[in-house]
C-alpha positions in Angstrom: 62.0 19.7 35.9 64.2 16.8 36.8 66.1 14.9 34.1 65.1 11.3 33.6 68.6 10.0 33.6 70.7 12.1 36.0 68.2 13.4 38.4 69.3 17.0 37.4 67.1 19.7 36.1 66.8 20.0 32.3 67.4 23.6 31.1 64.4 25.4 29.6 66.4 26.0 26.4 67.0 22.2 26.0 63.2 21.5 26.6 62.3 24.1 23.9 64.8 22.6 21.5 63.4 19.1 22.0 59.8 20.4 21.6 60.8 22.2 18.4 62.5 19.1 17.1 59.4 17.0 17.8 57.1 19.6 16.1 59.3 19.8 13.0 59.5 16.0 12.8 55.7 15.6 13.1 55.1 18.4 10.5 57.5 16.8 8.0 55.9 13.4 8.5 52.4 14.7 7.9 53.6 16.6 4.8 55.2 13.5 3.4 52.1 11.5 4.1 50.0 14.1 2.2 52.3 14.0 -0.7 52.4 10.2 -0.8 48.8 10.0 -2.0 49.3 7.7 -5.0 48.1 9.0 -8.3 47.4 6.8 -11.3 47.8 8.1 -14.8 45.0 7.3 -17.2 45.9 7.4 -20.9 44.0 4.8 -22.8 41.2 4.2 -25.3 38.2 2.1 -24.3 35.9 0.8 -26.9 32.5 -0.8 -26.8 29.8 -2.3 -29.0 26.7 -0.2 -29.5 23.7 -1.8 -27.7 21.3 1.1 -28.2 21.1 4.3 -30.2 18.5 7.1 -30.3 18.2 10.8 -30.6 16.2 13.9 -31.4 16.1 16.3 -34.3 19.6 17.7 -33.6 21.5 15.0 -31.7 22.1 11.4 -30.9 23.1 9.1 -28.0 24.9 5.8 -28.1 24.8 3.2 -25.3 27.7 0.7 -25.4 29.5 -2.1 -23.6 32.8 -3.8 -23.9 36.0 -4.9 -22.1 39.3 -3.2 -21.7 42.6 -3.5 -20.0 43.6 -0.1 -18.5 47.3 -0.2 -17.4 46.7 1.7 -14.2 43.5 -0.2 -13.2 43.6 -3.6 -14.8 40.9 -5.6 -16.7 37.5 -4.0 -16.6 34.0 -4.3 -18.1 33.0 -1.1 -19.7 29.4 0.3 -20.0 28.5 3.8 -21.0 26.4 6.3 -22.8 27.7 9.1 -24.9 25.4 12.0 -26.1 26.2 14.7 -28.6 24.0 17.3 -30.3 22.3 20.6 -30.0 19.4 21.9 -27.9 17.3 25.0 -28.3 14.4 26.2 -26.3 12.0 28.4 -28.4 13.9 31.6 -29.5 17.0 31.0 -27.4 20.3 30.5 -29.3 21.0 26.8 -29.8 23.6 25.2 -27.4 25.9 22.3 -28.2 25.7 19.5 -25.6 28.0 16.6 -24.8 27.5 14.1 -22.0 29.3 10.9 -21.0 28.6 8.3 -18.3 31.3 5.7 -18.3 31.3 2.8 -15.8 34.4 0.7 -15.4 33.9 -2.5 -13.4 36.7 -4.7 -12.3 36.3 -8.5 -12.2 35.8 -8.4 -8.4 33.0 -5.8 -8.8 34.8 -2.6 -7.8 33.5 0.3 -9.9 34.7 3.7 -11.2 32.1 5.9 -12.8 33.4 8.8 -14.9 31.0 11.5 -16.0 30.9 14.6 -18.0 28.2 17.1 -19.0 29.1 20.1 -21.0 27.1 22.8 -22.8 28.2 25.9 -24.9 26.7 28.2 -27.4 26.5 26.8 -30.9 29.1 28.5 -33.1 31.5 29.1 -30.2 34.7 27.1 -29.8 34.0 23.9 -27.9 35.6 23.6 -24.5 37.8 20.6 -23.6 35.6 17.6 -22.9 36.4 17.1 -19.2 35.5 14.0 -17.2 35.6 13.5 -13.4 35.0 10.6 -11.0 31.4 10.7 -9.8 31.4 7.3 -8.0 34.0 4.9 -6.7 33.3 1.6 -4.9 35.3 -1.4 -3.7 39.0 -1.1 -4.1 38.4 2.4 -5.6 36.5 3.7 -2.6 37.6 7.2 -1.9 39.2 7.8 -5.4 38.8 11.1 -7.2 40.1 12.2 -10.5 39.7 14.3 -13.6 40.9 14.4 -17.1 39.8 14.9 -20.7 38.2 12.6 -23.3 37.8 12.4 -27.0 34.9 10.3 -28.4 34.4 8.5 -31.6 31.0 7.1 -32.3 29.9 5.0 -35.2 26.9 2.9 -36.0 28.2 -0.2 -34.2 31.1 0.9 -32.0 32.0 3.8 -29.6 35.6 4.6 -28.6 36.5 6.9 -25.7 40.0 8.1 -25.5 40.8 9.0 -21.9 43.6 10.9 -20.4 43.9 12.3 -16.8 44.7 11.2 -13.3 43.1 9.2 -10.5 44.1 9.6 -6.8 43.2 7.6 -3.8 
């Protein structure tokens, strides 16, 4: 193979060294790009005014709406439903259930929907209440994430304490 500058042949060992250098550079660049995926910490409490309540013999649900400023996201309108109670089918041991659907909508209409649905045997220790991103639109398109939440529900307000991470 002729060299591009001198017209002389490039030794095989030099070609291999250049090929190896290019391969290492590309690998390092791809690894850096993969690690550069930005993550956003979520550590906040969102609250809403109860707009509807209901339930059954052994549980309740609260539908709510409000506004929040989440440091890693910005100003959002909040809508959600939180459900807590027990279910039992005939002679099967009762199960505790918890469910959350929380929609965060930015002023320009981008949305993040966080959901959770958990069930465990009544009397057992409850698992962590884990949420995950189930839908993301607009500037959040492609986002994923997970974390834990702690609810507080009263007659007129619902508070959801969120912690976790979002990534693009």
